[in-house]
C-alpha positions as a LaTeX table, in Angstrom:
\begin{tabular}{lrrr}
\hline
Residue & $x$ (\AA) & $y$ (\AA) & $z$ (\AA) \\
\hline
Met1 & 0.02 & 0.07 & 0.11 \\
Gln2 & 3.31 & 2.67 & 0.69 \\
Gly3 & 4.04 & 1.54 & $-2.87$ \\
Val4 & 0.53 & 3.54 & $-4.42$ \\
Ala5 & 0.57 & 6.63 & $-1.46$ \\
Val6 & 4.96 & 6.77 & $-3.27$ \\
Trp7 & 2.95 & 7.02 & $-6.96$ \\
Val8 & 0.27 & 8.76 & $-6.15$ \\
Ser9 & 2.12 & 11.37 & $-3.98$ \\
Arg10 & 4.76 & 11.72 & $-6.99$ \\
Leu11 & 1.46 & 12.01 & $-9.15$ \\
Phe12 & 0.01 & 14.74 & $-7.80$ \\
His13 & 3.15 & 17.03 & $-6.44$ \\
Pro14 & 2.15 & 20.67 & $-6.38$ \\
Phe15 & 5.38 & 20.89 & $-9.24$ \\
Val16 & 3.56 & 18.63 & $-11.67$ \\
Val17 & $-0.42$ & 19.32 & $-11.34$ \\
Pro18 & $-0.14$ & 22.94 & $-13.05$ \\
Val19 & 1.19 & 21.89 & $-15.91$ \\
Pro20 & $-1.74$ & 19.76 & $-17.55$ \\
Thr21 & $-3.75$ & 21.36 & $-16.00$ \\
Leu22 & $-2.36$ & 24.71 & $-17.65$ \\
Val23 & $-2.64$ & 22.60 & $-20.97$ \\
Val24 & $-6.10$ & 21.63 & $-20.58$ \\
Ala25 & $-7.53$ & 24.81 & $-19.41$ \\
Leu26 & $-5.62$ & 26.99 & $-23.19$ \\
Arg27 & $-6.91$ & 24.14 & $-24.73$ \\
Leu28 & $-10.24$ & 25.34 & $-23.05$ \\
Leu29 & $-9.74$ & 28.44 & $-24.33$ \\
Gly30 & $-9.50$ & 28.37 & $-27.08$ \\
Leu31 & $-5.96$ & 27.80 & $-28.60$ \\
Gly32 & $-4.57$ & 24.94 & $-30.63$ \\
Trp33 & $-1.99$ & 22.15 & $-28.93$ \\
Arg34 & 1.07 & 24.79 & $-30.37$ \\
Glu35 & 0.31 & 27.35 & $-28.28$ \\
Ala36 & $-1.03$ & 25.66 & $-26.07$ \\
Leu37 & 1.77 & 23.50 & $-25.54$ \\
Ala38 & 4.00 & 26.88 & $-26.33$ \\
Trp39 & 2.30 & 29.07 & $-23.45$ \\
Thr40 & 2.80 & 25.92 & $-20.79$ \\
Ala41 & 6.89 & 25.43 & $-21.96$ \\
Leu42 & 7.11 & 28.94 & $-21.05$ \\
Cys43 & 5.24 & 29.20 & $-17.76$ \\
Val44 & 7.44 & 26.18 & $-16.45$ \\
Ala45 & 10.25 & 27.77 & $-17.68$ \\
Val46 & 9.68 & 30.70 & $-15.72$ \\
Ala47 & 7.33 & 29.32 & $-12.64$ \\
Ile48 & 8.03 & 25.66 & $-11.69$ \\
Leu49 & 11.64 & 25.20 & $-12.91$ \\
Pro50 & 13.57 & 28.25 & $-10.88$ \\
Pro51 & 11.92 & 26.72 & $-7.52$ \\
Thr52 & 12.84 & 23.16 & $-8.24$ \\
Ala53 & 16.37 & 23.96 & $-9.17$ \\
Leu54 & 16.45 & 25.93 & $-5.76$ \\
Leu55 & 14.41 & 22.91 & $-3.89$ \\
Val56 & 17.37 & 20.25 & $-5.52$ \\
Ala57 & 20.27 & 22.51 & $-5.22$ \\
Gln58 & 19.26 & 22.63 & $-0.59$ \\
Arg59 & 18.55 & 19.38 & $-0.41$ \\
Met60 & 21.99 & 18.42 & $-1.87$ \\
Arg61 & 24.18 & 20.50 & 0.34 \\
Arg62 & 22.17 & 19.22 & 2.66 \\
Gly63 & 23.39 & 15.70 & 1.96 \\
Pro64 & 22.04 & 11.79 & 1.40 \\
Thr65 & 18.34 & 11.19 & 2.81 \\
Ala66 & 16.76 & 8.50 & 2.60 \\
Ser67 & 13.43 & 8.93 & 1.44 \\
Tyr68 & 12.41 & 12.12 & $-0.93$ \\
Ala69 & 8.82 & 11.52 & 0.63 \\
Pro70 & 7.45 & 14.41 & 2.02 \\
Ser71 & 6.19 & 12.87 & 5.04 \\
Ser72 & 10.08 & 12.25 & 6.23 \\
Ile73 & 11.09 & 15.37 & 4.93 \\
Arg74 & 12.81 & 17.01 & 8.43 \\
\hline
\end{tabular}
């Protein structure tokens, strides 16, 4: 059961959920696939990658971690 919980937490991670949500929202607004994906890529580059890179750098400075599950971070 813990394996399922790990995958659910990965699929619904706060850095992952906005990407398909934005694509769907832009498609519902009438943008084509190319435009929707281009805007999504721009948003990922500006709003998701920088904080993710900072988080990874912070965790690398802390040293090895047994698990990256949010419940195990202290």
